[in-house]
Structures are given as structure tokens and as C-alpha cells.
C-alpha positions in Angstrom: 0.0 0.0 0.0 2.8 2.4 0.8 4.4 1.7 -2.6 1.2 2.6 -4.3 0.9 5.7 -2.1 3.9 7.1 -3.9 2.1 6.6 -7.2 -1.1 8.3 -5.8 1.0 11.2 -4.5 2.6 11.6 -7.9 -0.9 11.4 -9.6 -2.1 14.3 -7.5 0.4 16.7 -8.8 1.1 15.6 -12.4 -0.3 13.4 -15.2 0.9 9.8 -14.6 3.3 8.2 -16.9 5.9 5.5 -16.2 9.3 6.8 -15.3 12.4 5.5 -13.5 11.9 8.0 -10.8 8.4 6.6 -10.1 9.6 3.0 -10.1 12.4 3.8 -7.6 9.9 5.8 -5.6 7.6 2.8 -5.3 10.6 0.6 -4.3 11.8 3.0 -1.8 8.5 3.3 0.0 7.9 -0.5 -0.1 11.3 -1.3 1.2 11.5 1.3 4.0 8.0 0.5 5.2 8.9 -3.1 5.3 12.0 -2.2 7.3 10.1 -0.3 9.8 7.6 -3.2 10.2 10.4 -5.6 10.9 12.1 -3.2 13.2 8.8 -2.8 15.1 8.5 -6.6 15.4 12.1 -6.8 16.9 11.4 -4.1 19.5 7.9 -5.4 20.3 9.0 -9.1 20.5 8.2 -9.3 24.3 5.0 -7.4 24.0 4.0 -9.5 21.0 4.6 -12.6 23.1 1.5 -11.5 25.0 -0.6 -9.7 22.3 0.3 -11.6 19.1 2.2 -14.9 20.0 1.8 -16.2 16.5 4.0 -13.5 15.0 7.3 -14.8 13.5 9.6 -13.8 16.3 7.6 -14.9 19.4 6.7 -18.1 17.6 10.5 -18.8 17.0 10.4 -18.8 13.2 12.7 -15.8 13.0 15.4 -15.0 15.6 15.9 -11.4 16.8 19.4 -11.4 15.1 17.8 -12.4 11.8 15.2 -9.6 12.1 17.9 -7.1 12.5 19.9 -8.3 9.6 16.7 -8.2 7.4 15.7 -4.7 8.5 19.3 -3.6 7.7 19.1 -4.9 4.2 15.6 -3.5 3.5 16.7 -0.2 4.7 19.9 -0.2 2.6 17.8 -1.2 -0.4 15.3 1.6 0.3 18.0 4.3 0.6 19.8 3.2 -2.6 16.4 3.4 -4.4 15.8 6.9 -2.9 19.2 8.0 -4.0 18.6 6.8 -7.6 15.3 8.7 -7.6 16.7 12.2 -6.8 18.4 14.0 -4.0 15.3 15.7 -2.5 13.7 12.2 -2.4 16.8 10.7 -0.7 16.6 13.5 1.9 12.9 12.8 2.6 13.6 9.1 2.8 16.1 9.7 5.5 13.7 12.0 7.4 10.9 9.3 7.2 13.2 6.5 8.4 14.3 8.7 11.4 10.6 9.4 12.3 9.8 5.7 12.0 12.7 4.6 14.3 12.0 7.4 16.7 8.4 6.1 17.1 9.4 2.5 17.4 12.1 3.1 20.0 10.7 6.1 22.0 7.5 7.5 20.6 5.3 4.4 21.2 5.2 5.0 24.9 3.8 8.5 24.6 0.3 7.5 23.5 -1.4 10.0 21.2 1.8 11.7 20.1 3.1 8.3 19.1 0.0 7.7 17.0 0.6 11.0 15.3 4.2 9.9 14.5 2.9 6.7 12.8 0.3 8.7 10.8 3.1 11.0 9.8 5.1 8.2 8.4 2.1 6.9 6.6 1.5 10.2 4.8 5.1 10.9 3.8 4.9 8.5 0.8 2.1 10.6 -0.6 4.3 13.7 -0.3 7.3 11.6 -1.6 5.5 10.9 -4.8 5.5 14.6 -5.6 9.2 14.7 -4.8 9.8 11.8 -7.1 8.2 13.5 -10.2 9.8 16.8 -9.0 6.5 18.7 -8.7 4.8 19.8 -5.5 1.2 21.1 -5.2 -0.4 22.4 -2.1 -3.8 20.8 -3.1 -2.2 17.4 -2.3 -2.0 18.5 1.4 -5.8 18.0 1.7 -5.5 14.4 0.8 -2.6 14.1 3.2 -4.8 15.5 5.9 -7.5 12.9 5.2 -5.1 10.0 5.3 -3.4 11.4 8.5 -6.7 11.6 10.3 -8.1 8.2 9.3 -4.8 6.5 10.0 -4.6 8.1 13.5 -8.1 6.6 14.2 -6.8 3.2 13.2 -3.7 3.5 15.5 -5.9 4.4 18.5 -8.0 1.4 17.7 -4.9 -0.7 17.6 -4.2 0.4 21.1 -7.4 -1.3 22.3 -6.3 -4.4 20.6 -2.9 -4.3 22.2 -3.9 -3.0 25.7 -2.9 -6.1 27.6 0.7 -6.3 26.5 1.1 -2.5 26.3 -0.1 -2.2 30.0 2.5 -4.7 31.0 5.3 -2.8 29.5 4.1 0.7 30.5 3.2 1.8 26.9 1.0 4.9 27.5 -1.7 4.5 24.8 -5.0 6.2 25.2 -6.6 2.8 25.9 -4.0 2.1 28.7 -4.3 5.6 30.2 -8.0 6.3 29.9 -9.7 2.9 29.1 -11.1 1.2 26.0 -14.3 3.3 25.8 -12.5 6.6 25.7 -10.1 5.2 23.2 -13.0 4.1 21.0 -14.4 7.7 21.2 -11.0 9.2 20.1 -10.7 6.7 17.3 -14.1 7.4 16.0 -13.6 11.1 16.2 -10.5 11.1 14.0 -12.1 8.7 11.5 -15.3 10.7 11.2 -13.3 13.9 10.9 -11.5 12.3 7.8 -15.0 11.4 6.4 -16.0 15.2 7.0 -13.0 16.4 4.9 -13.4 13.7 2.1 -15.8 15.5 -0.1 -13.7 18.6 -0.3 -11.4 17.5 -3.2 -14.4 17.0 -5.4 -16.2 20.2 -4.2 -13.1 22.2 -4.9 -12.6 20.6 -8.3 -9.4 18.9 -7.5 -10.6 15.5 -8.7 -12.9 14.1 -11.4 -16.4 12.5 -10.9 -14.7 9.0 -10.9 -13.6 10.0 -7.4 -17.1 9.8 -6.0 -18.1 6.1 -6.0 -15.1 4.6 -4.2 -14.8 7.6 -1.8 -18.5 7.1 -0.9 -17.7 3.4 -0.2 -14.8 4.4 1.9 -16.8 6.9 3.8 -19.7 4.5 4.5 -17.1 1.9 5.7 -15.4 4.4 8.1 -18.8 5.6 9.5 -20.1 2.0 10.1 -16.8 0.9 11.6 -16.8 3.9 13.9 -20.3 3.2 15.2 -19.6 -0.5 15.5 -16.5 0.3 17.7 -18.5 2.7 19.9 -21.1 0.0 20.4 -18.5 -2.8 21.1 -15.0 -1.7 22.1 -13.8 -5.1 23.2 -10.5 -6.3 22.1 -12.0 -8.8 19.6 -14.1 -6.3 17.9 -11.5 -3.6 17.8 -9.2 -6.0 16.0 -11.9 -6.8 13.5 -12.3 -3.0 12.9 -8.6 -2.3 12.8 -8.1 -5.0 10.0 -11.3 -4.0 8.1 -10.1 -0.4 8.0 -7.2 -1.5 5.6 -10.0 -2.3 3.0 -11.4 1.3 3.4 -7.9 2.7 3.0 -7.5 0.8 -0.3 -10.8 2.0 -1.6 -9.8 5.5 -0.5 -6.5 5.1 -2.5 -8.5 3.9 -5.4 -10.7 7.0 -5.1 -7.9 9.4 -5.5 -6.3 7.5 -8.3 -9.5 7.3 -10.4 -10.2 11.0 -9.4 -6.9 12.2 -11.1 -7.9 10.5 -14.5 
């Protein structure tokens, strides 16, 4: 998804055509996102032994040392691809990597600020798409804001899912500090705020009518998910909502891709 986010970011600021920069941009985002996920699995291996015991490291399929080697290779691969894109993209890739590592090592324990850090790393690929094609438009920031808000809602929901392990390791998520109900309220607020902003690209003439159908599907999904979470904020239901939100994110990406045609 983060590889395609670069393509979406490029499509928001210029007409899409295949280029080596766009290819390397896709590879950069794909590799660095994968690296951050492996790094997260390494640092969370003790928490995951409680929350997600079937993940590769707690299950024993991958050793911590192997995970570190893998994330180093992925990071190197991503940085090489970024350098081959252009120098501004290389600089932004380094910034994204630093933000990601900062969250994994320190920011995760800060709760909502940590959720914002994750959302920041998620929206950077969309900005990176503009860097890759060497064209930046302020109109793309509206889409970035929508993605930032919806992903923050998902991250807060994830805090409900991981509450048991997070509490045992003093991870200060909203769910740990204030309880699952308030976490569900916060998560729903951010998701619904993203829905509120979603018609603006079409209203302001930034996208075509092809944008409407998939974005309506996305909005309905986010609204229904928010109300389902408010009705039942158990760990089991929160996990379903967290996983289901990925489908709404994909339809949202499709909306902006089609909207630029």
C-alpha cells in the first residue's frame, strides 16, 4: 500500500506516466515501510509474546538477530532506491526513516503523540510521490490530511487491541491511560473527521467524478466501523475494525487514483 501511495502522490500533482523515478519511488516506500515493520517486530517481541504470540519472532520462526539483519538489508535497499530517484527524495527518505525509528524506540510509549508519528510516516509516501516527479502542489495536502486523520483513528483502535501487552510494558496508549471506551471515542472522532473532509477534493474541483463512488464506499465503511467500535470496544471487535479499516484505505487510494484520471 505504501508503494502505491507514492504513485497516488505523484498522480495528485502531475499526469501519470511510467518513469524510472516513479519506479524507484515505489521501491523506496515499499522497502522502508517493510524495514520499519520488521524493526517494530524486533522491539515489540516481548509485548507480542502476549498480544500476538503467532508473529514470527515470538513463535520462533525468526530470531531477533535475523530480524535485525533483514531490516538492515531492507533499509539499505530503500535508501539506494531513494538516491537513484533524486536528492530531495533521498533526503525525505532519511527523514521518514528517522521518524519511524523514533516512534518504534521512544514515541510508542507517548500515546497520542506516538499515534501522530505513525500517521506522519504513513502520509510521507504521498508527499514523496511529488518529490519523485519533481512537482509539489499544495492541493495534495488536503489528501494528506484525510489520510493522516483516518490512520490516527486506526492507530488508536490498535491500542485497544494491544492493551494487555502495552499495559504490562508501560506503553501509554489512550486505551491504557483512559480505558477502551474513551479510546473508541477518540478513534471514531478522527475517523469521522476524515470522512467530513473527504468531499472537499471533489467540491473544490481537484478530482473528477470518478472519485465519488469509491470515496462514498470508503466513507460508509469508516462511518459504520466507527459506530460498531463505539457500540462494542472489546479487544476482539477492535481487532476486526482495525483489520477492516485497511479495506477502506485501499478504496480511498482507488478513489484518488481514479479522481486524477
